[in-house]
ROTIGU-882822 format. One record per residue (C-alpha): x, y, z; residue in three letters. Coordinates in steps of 0.05 Angstrom, whole numbers, padded with zeros to 5 digits, always signed. Layout:
XYZAla;...
//
This chain:
-00784+01137+01064Met;-00749+01201+01039Leu;-00793+01204+00978Asn;-00855+01195+01021Phe;-00834+01251+01066Trp;-00821+01298+01007Leu;-00890+01284+00978Val;-00923+01298+01045Phe;-00888+01365+01051Gln;-00909+01386+00981Val;-00982+01369+00995Leu;-00981+01408+01060Thr;-00955+01470+01025Ile;-01007+01465+00970Leu;-01064+01458+01021Ala;-01041+01520+01058Ala;-01040+01560+00994Cys;-01111+01537+00977Ala;-01138+01558+01045Asp;-01106+01627+01039Thr;-01137+01637+00970His;-01206+01616+00995Ala;-01204+01665+01052Met;-01185+01721+01005Asp;-01244+01703+00958Ala;-01294+01701+01016Ser;-01271+01769+01040Val;-01279+01798+00970Asp;-01350+01769+00962Thr;-01375+01796+01029Trp;-01344+01863+01014Gly;-01383+01866+00948Tyr;-01450+01850+00980Phe;-01437+01895+01039Tyr;-01424+01954+00994Thr;-01492+01944+00957His;-01532+01933+01021Leu;-01505+01996+01052Met;-01523+02034+00988Ser;-01595+02008+00992Ile;-01601+02025+01066Trp;-01575+02096+01055Leu;-01626+02106+00999Asn;-01685+02070+01034Arg;-01730+02132+01034Phe;-01731+02134+00958Tyr;-01746+02060+00955Ile;-01805+02066+01004Tyr;-01833+02125+00965Ser;-01832+02086+00900Cys;-01867+02026+00932Ala;-01922+02070+00962Ala;-01932+02104+00895Phe;-01940+02037+00860Gly;-01991+02012+00911Ile;-02032+02075+00905Gly;-02035+02068+00829Ile;-02059+01995+00838Trp;-02115+02015+00886Ile;-02139+02070+00839Cys;-02141+02020+00782Phe;-02182+01970+00822Gln;-02232+02024+00844Phe;-02243+02048+00773Ile;-02252+01976+00748Ala;-02304+01960+00803Thr;-02344+02023+00788Lys;-02345+02007+00714Ala;-02370+01936+00729Lys;-02428+01962+00771Lys;-02449+02010+00717Gln;-02450+01952+00667Asp;-02494+01911+00715Glu;-02543+01969+00722Lys;-02548+01977+00648Ser;-02560+01902+00640Thr;-02616+01903+00692Glu;-02652+01958+00653Lys;-02652+01914+00592Leu;-02676+01852+00632Thr;-02753+01844+00635Pro;-02753+01817+00707Ser;-02707+01833+00765Lys;-02724+01768+00800Val;-02713+01719+00744Thr;-02669+01729+00682Gln;-02682+01694+00616Asp;-02628+01648+00591Val;-02622+01618+00521Leu;-02626+01542+00521Ile;-02626+01503+00454Asn;-02650+01565+00418Gly;-02708+01578+00467Tyr;-02712+01631+00521Thr;-02723+01596+00588Met;-02733+01631+00656Pro;-02678+01623+00705Lys;-02697+01579+00764Thr;-02714+01618+00827Lys;-02691+01591+00894Glu;-02748+01568+00938Val;-02742+01566+01014Tyr;-02789+01518+01049Val;-02800+01528+01124Ala;-02840+01465+01133Gly;-02885+01413+01101Val;-02952+01388+01126Lys;-02980+01326+01092Val;-03055+01319+01099Phe;-03089+01253+01083Tyr;-03158+01222+01085Gly;-03159+01147+01087Ser;-03209+01090+01092Gln;-03164+01030+01084Thr;-03098+01061+01105Gly;-03069+01068+01035Thr;-03067+01143+01036Ala;-03038+01143+01106Lys;-02982+01097+01083Gly;-02968+01141+01023Phe;-02968+01203+01068Ala;-02917+01168+01114Thr;-02872+01151+01056Ile;-02877+01222+01030Leu;-02860+01251+01098Ala;-02799+01206+01104Glu;-02776+01231+01036Ala;-02785+01302+01058Ile;-02746+01289+01123Leu;-02689+01261+01081Ser;-02683+01331+01051Leu;-02672+01360+01120Asn;-02740+01393+01120Leu;-02790+01388+01178Pro;-02851+01348+01160Ala;-02916+01331+01196Glu;-02971+01281+01179Ile;-03042+01303+01195Ile;-03108+01267+01187Asn;-03156+01315+01154Met;-03212+01294+01202Arg;-03170+01321+01260Asp;-03155+01388+01227Tyr;-03205+01445+01221Asp;-03178+01497+01172Pro;-03222+01552+01200Asp;-03193+01543+01270Asp;-03121+01522+01257Cys;-03099+01552+01191Leu;-03098+01626+01212Ala;-03053+01611+01272Glu;-03004+01565+01237Glu;-02997+01603+01171Val;-03001+01674+01199Gly;-02963+01724+01155Lys;-02917+01671+01125Asn;-02965+01642+01074Ile;-02912+01640+01020Asp;-02864+01603+01066Lys;-02908+01541+01075Trp;-02917+01483+01027Leu;-02983+01448+01037Trp;-02989+01379+01007Met;-03056+01344+01002Leu;-03066+01269+00995Ser;-03131+01230+00996Ala;-03151+01159+00982Ser;-03204+01151+00928Arg;-03238+01084+00937Val;-03282+01072+00876Met;-03329+01015+00856Thr;-03368+01001+00793Arg;-03442+00988+00794Ala;-03490+00988+00735Glu;-03441+01028+00694Gly;-03437+01086+00744Asp;-03376+01105+00784Cys;-03397+01104+00858Asn;-03357+01121+00919Val;-03349+01067+00971Ala;-03382+01088+01036Lys;-03356+01083+01107Ser;-03391+01097+01172Lys;-03373+01170+01163His;-03397+01174+01091Gly;-03358+01184+01028Ser;-03283+01191+01038Ile;-03276+01228+00971Glu;-03335+01273+00984Ala;-03309+01289+01054Asp;-03241+01305+01026Phe;-03270+01348+00969Ser;-03310+01389+01018Ala;-03251+01394+01067Trp;-03203+01415+01011Lys;-03252+01468+00988Ala;-03257+01497+01058Arg;-03182+01493+01066Phe;-03167+01531+01002Leu;-03222+01581+01016Ala;-03193+01595+01085Arg;-03123+01601+01057Leu;-03148+01648+01002Gln;-03181+01692+01054Ala;-03116+01695+01092Leu;-03079+01715+01028Cys;-03127+01774+01022Lys;-03117+01793+01095Gly;-03188+01774+01116Glu;-03205+01742+01182Lys;-03253+01693+01149Lys;-03276+01676+01079Pro;-03326+01723+01047Cys;-03396+01702+01066Ser;-03423+01714+00997Gly;-03468+01772+01014Lys;-03439+01818+00961Cys;-03485+01832+00903Lys;-03533+01774+00906Lys;-03482+01727+00934Gly;-03424+01743+00888Lys;-03366+01789+00893Cys;-03336+01816+00829Lys;-03272+01783+00848Ser;-03305+01716+00857Lys;-03340+01705+00791Gly;-03282+01672+00755Lys;-03278+01598+00768Lys;-03228+01544+00753Ser;-03250+01497+00697Lys;-03220+01438+00733Glu;-03264+01389+00769Gly;-03285+01317+00764Ser;-03353+01287+00752Asp;-03354+01261+00823His;-03343+01330+00852Glu;-03409+01350+00819Gln;-03443+01296+00860Arg;-03418+01324+00926Val;-03478+01351+00963Ser;-03510+01413+00933Glu;-03509+01448+01000Gln;-03434+01439+01008Glu;-03422+01463+00937Asn;-03465+01525+00948Thr;-03426+01542+01011Glu;-03357+01537+00980Val;-03366+01555+00906Glu;-03371+01630+00920Asp;-03309+01629+00963Leu;-03261+01620+00905Phe;-03226+01679+00873Glu;-03202+01695+00803Thr;-03137+01661+00787Thr;-03124+01684+00716Ser;-03152+01729+00662Glu;-03164+01668+00617Glu;-03216+01642+00666Glu;-03258+01705+00661Leu;-03309+01671+00616Gly;-03319+01610+00659Ala;-03378+01639+00696Glu;-03410+01663+00632Glu;-03404+01592+00605Asp;-03443+01568+00664Gly;-03388+01530+00698Ser;-03412+01526+00770Arg;-03368+01469+00794Asn;-03297+01490+00808Ser;-03240+01479+00856Val;-03178+01522+00859Ile;-03117+01478+00867Asp;-03054+01491+00906Val;-03017+01510+00843Glu;-03062+01571+00835Asp;-03045+01602+00903Leu;-02990+01644+00873Gly;-03039+01675+00824Lys;-03088+01687+00880Ile;-03036+01725+00920Met;-03019+01766+00859Gly;-03092+01791+00854His;-03107+01795+00928Met;-03102+01871+00935Lys;-03148+01884+00877Lys;-03197+01830+00899Ala;-03199+01855+00971Lys;-03213+01926+00950Lys;-03269+01905+00903Glu;-03300+01860+00955Cys;-03301+01915+01006Glu;-03335+01962+00957Leu;-03388+01910+00942Glu;-03401+01897+01016Glu;-03407+01971+01030Glu;-03457+01978+00973Ala;-03495+01917+00999Gly;-03502+01947+01069Arg;-03536+02009+01040Thr;-03585+01968+00998Gly;-03653+01939+01015Pro;-03623+01872+01036Ser;-03594+01903+01100Gln;-03652+01881+01143Gln;-03646+01808+01124Ser;-03570+01805+01129Ser;-03573+01783+01202Gly;-03616+01723+01188Lys;-03574+01703+01127Asn;-03510+01708+01167Glu;-03539+01663+01222Glu;-03562+01612+01171Ser;-03494+01612+01136Glu;-03455+01599+01200Arg;-03426+01529+01205Arg;-03430+01481+01263Glu;-03374+01481+01314Met;-03371+01405+01319Ile;-03341+01378+01255Thr;-03343+01304+01238Pro;-03270+01296+01257Gly;-03280+01333+01322Leu;-03341+01292+01338Arg;-03302+01227+01329Asp;-03244+01251+01372Ala;-03287+01276+01430Leu;-03332+01215+01428Thr;-03272+01170+01436Lys;-03253+01210+01498Gln;-03320+01195+01530Gly;-03358+01259+01514Tyr;-03433+01260+01503Lys;-03440+01315+01451Leu;-03501+01360+01452Ile;-03526+01397+01390Gly;-03471+01432+01351Ser;-03427+01462+01405His;-03440+01432+01474Ser;-03420+01370+01512Gly;-03423+01332+01578Val;-03376+01282+01609Lys;-03374+01241+01673Leu;-03320+01264+01720Cys;-03276+01211+01752Arg;-03292+01240+01820Trp;-03365+01227+01807Thr;-03348+01154+01795Lys;-03305+01154+01857Ser;-03358+01182+01903Met;-03411+01134+01875Leu;-03366+01079+01902Arg;-03354+01114+01968Gly;-03281+01126+01953Arg;-03280+01201+01965Gly;-03299+01264+01928Gly;-03261+01319+01892Cys;-03229+01380+01922Tyr;-03294+01419+01913Lys;-03326+01371+01962His;-03271+01387+02012Thr;-03268+01462+02001Phe;-03341+01479+01987Tyr;-03383+01419+02007Gly;-03410+01398+01939Ile;-03433+01326+01930Glu;-03387+01300+01875Ser;-03434+01244+01855His;-03489+01295+01842Arg;-03445+01342+01801Cys;-03453+01348+01725Met;-03392+01370+01686Glu;-03413+01404+01622Thr;-03400+01463+01577Thr;-03444+01503+01528Pro;-03382+01520+01487Ser;-03328+01471+01467Leu;-03288+01528+01436Ala;-03232+01563+01474Cys;-03189+01625+01464Ala;-03127+01592+01495Asn;-03084+01532+01479Lys;-03057+01517+01548Cys;-02997+01471+01553Val;-03030+01431+01609Phe;-03098+01423+01574Cys;-03120+01351+01588Trp;-03161+01352+01523Arg;-03097+01354+01481His;-03128+01411+01440His;-03179+01368+01405Thr;-03230+01423+01417Asn;-03236+01483+01369Pro;-03206+01551+01384Val;-03229+01621+01368Gly;-03233+01692+01394Thr;-03306+01704+01379Glu;-03370+01665+01369Trp;-03377+01650+01295Arg;-03416+01584+01295Trp;-03489+01564+01295Lys;-03521+01572+01363Met;-03566+01522+01399Asp;-03618+01544+01448Gln;-03600+01541+01523Pro;-03664+01502+01541Glu;-03644+01446+01493Met;-03573+01445+01518Ile;-03593+01439+01591Leu;-03646+01387+01578Arg;-03600+01342+01538Glu;-03542+01354+01585Ala;-03583+01327+01643Ile;-03609+01269+01602Glu;-03539+01249+01578Asn;-03510+01256+01649His;-03565+01211+01676Gln;-03552+01160+01622Ser;-03479+01159+01642Leu;-03498+01149+01715Ile;-03545+01092+01696Lys;-03486+01053+01670Gln;-03464+01043+01743Phe;-03528+01010+01764Lys;-03511+00943+01795Gly;-03436+00953+01787Val;-03399+00921+01846Pro;-03378+00973+01897Gly;-03428+01026+01877Val;-03470+01048+01937Arg;-03544+01043+01925Val;-03561+01107+01963Asp;-03510+01148+01925Arg;-03532+01119+01858Phe;-03603+01143+01872Ala;-03577+01212+01893Glu;-03532+01215+01831Gly;-03593+01212+01786Met;-03614+01281+01811Val;-03565+01335+01789Val;-03551+01386+01844Lys;-03486+01419+01819His;-03461+01439+01751Cys;-03386+01450+01738Ala;-03380+01492+01675Leu;-03307+01473+01668Ser;-03308+01413+01623Leu;-03271+01442+01564Val;-03269+01506+01524Gly;-03293+01575+01546Glu;-03366+01573+01570Pro;-03371+01648+01576Ile;-03363+01653+01500Met;-03433+01624+01492Tyr;-03478+01684+01474Pro;-03535+01658+01517Glu;-03493+01641+01578Ile;-03536+01684+01625Asn;-03599+01649+01603Thr;-03566+01582+01613Phe;-03545+01602+01684Leu;-03616+01623+01701Lys;-03642+01557+01677Leu;-03593+01520+01722Leu;-03616+01560+01783His;-03690+01548+01766Arg;-03675+01474+01768His;-03641+01483+01836Asn;-03573+01468+01807Ile;-03514+01508+01833Ser;-03466+01538+01783Ser;-03389+01536+01783Phe;-03366+01575+01722Leu;-03292+01576+01700Val;-03264+01628+01651Thr;-03194+01639+01624Asn;-03194+01714+01636Ala;-03196+01736+01564Gln;-03267+01764+01561Phe;-03273+01822+01610Pro;-03337+01850+01580Val;-03373+01783+01587Glu;-03349+01777+01659Ile;-03379+01845+01676Arg;-03445+01827+01642Asn;-03449+01759+01676Leu;-03509+01744+01720Glu;-03497+01718+01791Pro;-03467+01649+01796Val;-03455+01606+01856Thr;-03380+01613+01847Gln;-03341+01647+01791Leu;-03271+01622+01775Tyr;-03216+01658+01736Val;-03155+01618+01715Ser;-03092+01655+01735Val;-03039+01608+01707Asp;-02983+01660+01707Ala;-02969+01728+01737Ser;-02926+01759+01682Thr;-02940+01773+01609Lys;-02883+01728+01585Glu;-02902+01668+01627Ser;-02976+01675+01610Leu;-02960+01674+01536Lys;-02916+01614+01547Lys;-02965+01573+01588Ile;-03035+01593+01565Asp;-03015+01609+01493Arg;-03075+01657+01483Pro;-03100+01675+01414Leu;-03114+01748+01428Phe;-03057+01796+01412Lys;-03077+01840+01470Asp;-03083+01781+01516Phe;-03047+01814+01575Trp;-03092+01875+01577Gln;-03152+01829+01571Arg;-03125+01788+01628Phe;-03117+01849+01674Leu;-03185+01876+01655Asp;-03217+01809+01671Ser;-03187+01811+01741Leu;-03212+01881+01751Lys;-03281+01859+01729Ala;-03278+01801+01779Leu;-03266+01851+01835Ala;-03334+01883+01820Glu;-03372+01818+01832Lys;-03411+01811+01897Gln;-03417+01735+01896Gln;-03362+01685+01910Arg;-03300+01692+01866Thr;-03239+01648+01860Val;-03169+01652+01830Tyr;-03149+01586+01801Arg;-03073+01577+01801Leu;-03043+01517+01765Thr;-02971+01508+01785Leu;-02924+01483+01730Val;-02856+01467+01759Lys;-02798+01507+01729Ala;-02849+01551+01693Trp;-02889+01593+01741Asn;-02872+01575+01812Val;-02822+01631+01824Asp;-02867+01691+01812Glu;-02893+01701+01883Leu;-02891+01777+01886Lys;-02925+01784+01818Ala;-02980+01736+01841Tyr;-02990+01778+01904Ala;-02999+01840+01861Glu;-03052+01805+01819Leu;-03089+01784+01882Val;-03093+01857+01903Ser;-03120+01874+01834Leu;-03177+01823+01831Gly;-03191+01816+01906Lys;-03217+01745+01901Pro;-03252+01710+01959Asp;-03212+01647+01950Phe;-03148+01625+01916Ile;-03142+01553+01894Glu;-03070+01529+01883Val;-03064+01463+01848Lys;-03005+01425+01819Gly;-03010+01412+01745Val;-03036+01344+01723Thr;-02994+01308+01672Tyr;-03040+01281+01618Cys;-02990+01242+01576Gly;-02949+01259+01515Glu;-02979+01306+01464Ser;-02953+01339+01401Ser;-02988+01403+01424Ala;-02948+01408+01488Ser;-02878+01393+01514Asn;-02901+01383+01585Leu;-02869+01324+01622Thr;-02874+01292+01691Met;-02815+01336+01711Ala;-02863+01396+01709Asn;-02910+01365+01761Val;-02895+01391+01831Pro;-02898+01346+01893Trp;-02952+01362+01943His;-02902+01387+01993Glu;-02875+01435+01940Glu;-02945+01462+01930Val;-02953+01470+02006Val;-02887+01509+02008His;-02910+01555+01951Phe;-02977+01568+01986Val;-02943+01585+02052Arg;-02898+01635+02018Glu;-02955+01666+01979Leu;-02999+01672+02041Ala;-02943+01710+02076Asp;-02945+01763+02020Leu;-03021+01775+02024Ile;-03038+01793+02097Pro;-03114+01792+02086Asp;-03111+01718+02067Tyr;-03093+01653+02101Asp;-03090+01578+02085Ile;-03159+01548+02098Ala;-03165+01478+02068Cys;-03125+01422+02036Glu;-03140+01364+01991His;-03078+01322+01987Glu;-03109+01272+01939His;-03116+01327+01886Ser;-03050+01361+01904Asn;-03091+01424+01918Cys;-03097+01476+01973Leu;-03145+01533+01987Leu;-03126+01603+02009Ile;-03186+01642+02035Ala;-03199+01714+02054His;-03200+01723+02129Lys;-03271+01749+02126Lys;-03292+01676+02118Phe;-03260+01659+02186Lys;-03318+01673+02232Ile;-03308+01666+02307Asp;-03242+01631+02296Gly;-03273+01578+02249Glu;-03268+01574+02174Trp;-03334+01580+02135Cys;-03314+01563+02064Thr;-03372+01515+02051Trp;-03434+01537+02015Ile;-03506+01537+02039Asp;-03536+01516+01972Tyr;-03608+01520+01993Asp;-03597+01591+02017Arg;-03563+01609+01952Phe;-03622+01585+01912Gln;-03668+01628+01954Glu;-03625+01689+01945Leu;-03617+01681+01870Val;-03692+01672+01861Gln;-03704+01736+01899Glu;-03654+01770+01855Tyr;-03689+01747+01792Glu;-03759+01763+01818Asn;-03736+01834+01835Ser;-03703+01840+01766Arg;-03635+01851+01797Gly;-03653+01903+01848Ser;-03647+01858+01908Lys;-03574+01837+01909Thr;-03535+01792+01955Phe;-03462+01778+01972Thr;-03418+01718+01985Ala;-03425+01726+02060Ala;-03500+01713+02055Asp;-03494+01639+02037Tyr;-03433+01613+02075Val;-03431+01548+02116Ala;-03382+01521+02167Lys;-03323+01480+02142Thr;-03317+01412+02176Pro;-03254+01398+02216His;-03228+01344+02168Trp;-03227+01394+02111Ala;-03186+01447+02147Val;-03112+01454+02131Phe;-03069+01417+02182Gly;-03121+01363+02198Ser;-03101+01291+02204Arg;-03146+01271+02145Glu;-03113+01322+02099Arg;-03179+01336+02064Gly;-03206+01265+02056Phe;-03277+01255+02080Asp;-03277+01204+02137Pro;-03345+01179+02115Leu;-03311+01149+02053Asp;-03257+01097+02045Thr;-03190+01114+02015Arg;-03174+01068+01957Phe;-03106+01066+01924Gln;-03100+01027+01860Arg;-03035+00995+01838Lys;-03014+00999+01764Asn;-03074+01043+01751Lys;-03090+01062+01680Thr;-03086+01134+01658Lys;-03150+01174+01671Asp;-03145+01247+01652Ile;-03217+01266+01666Ser;-03236+01313+01722Gly;-03255+01385+01734Cys;
//
């Protein structure tokens, strides 16, 4: 026990000594570091100065190095032949460096008889979509390059990739290679001609021209057009001589090596897509030379015959693809640019099921109304167009022109043939069928822009000489033509929007100065003495909130009547994003009309046609002795217009000279809500879509 206690005491003493030594060492270490830290702190100004000096030297070094690098790059560029692409050495050969290509979109065109080309086009489009690029498949029969290419390509020619695909169905007979025929003719020949027109139109756009050169320069050839591609198949030589003659002079020089092609007598040529880059490279030179040749041609002896040649070289408005599309929609096509179609309200009134809103508002007999147009072309691409933009577009008349006598004669004959189809059909009234065979009214609102037709005044006079009233609709883009227009029974102007932005969004006009043209057209309408109408088509969420702007337009054009109609949904279309959500309810249209009428004190609500989702606002001058007189005395109008023509325009008349009393059932607020009590209302369940109507 004593030994244990002694050992414990010794260990305790040793531990205490160790602790004391450790504390002394810790104090010495801290004192050492403390002394150095204090020295650094007291001399911190010198340390900061050294650091700043070092950083400054580093910045100066970097600046000098960057400047030297830029100078080296500039000297390298001077030695490089091209700034866009640099040559690189690969396996001992100098190869151009690949240039990045940016593709905005791909359109795949196909022409197919058996569906093979269409299937290939579909596969090709799917492959393009897999590359995250937008792609669209188009049948060449539904695409007119002269009408569509300028709008879609615009100034971005180099940003579009155009891919062409066509089926070539060949058979062998007696050793010759013949093309299989379909009901539309040769698929390959059609495609060859279409491709030639497509490339010629694209070439003209590259040169900044509105249309391809007509070939009037120096006996049909421009200096810039003599050089032809040597490519071409034997079959392309068998495409009709007329088609070749029209397109061969439209092709431009693509390379200096092809200069001798014309001298060698090579008349058959087609410029392929791969040559477009070369075309664009020569476009300035070619354009200048062509302009010089045309100027020289105008001063030569051929100036007198140029008008006839230009007329003979104009193409037809109705292309084979357009003819097929419109025929499937029920059109009876007339000549090269006109058409007639049976309105669904004509069919309805033949059965005694009620007429259209014109019957309610103006007293026309719907079963005796012929819906036609002398011009299928239009200057707008409205989002609510029920034709789904199958008709051509343009800002001026550039097609062959048919005579108005022929158009009216065939229009009446085709309309009567359509009426004859209802003979003996159950439900068709015999008396109305007999009346329907005699045309009394003509609605020039079928499709397109009738006022574009150069002989529209002659056509109107012919209608009146046949005792047919005229209802002409225009899209307010041709103010000069409106001013020059002869008297019509009723002149319509479509006012689909009241601001520049909404008009561009809804009507999508082709004219760049569309808004000024629109305003000038309304001013021209105010100068007319006969009945005038504003036609408002309400598109929900698009143009229903512009009441004050609409009121200002009313004061500008001073129309006799204002028709307000809810838009009609015509189904899905790639040309429009309109849906059923954009179709207003009838009560919404009534609410809009009430608010608009409050803003125009000289007008009031006159009539309503609930079935068409349409109301009529009339000037108060048509409310005579407390009763509305919006109907038309058609016999009196024919007398007045004949007196006007016999006096050569000196004996004029106004809208007040041929008014008639509006029946009670047509007046706004009536129990019938615009439905003629002489007819029977018929409501069909699960009805099929019918988008016809005026």
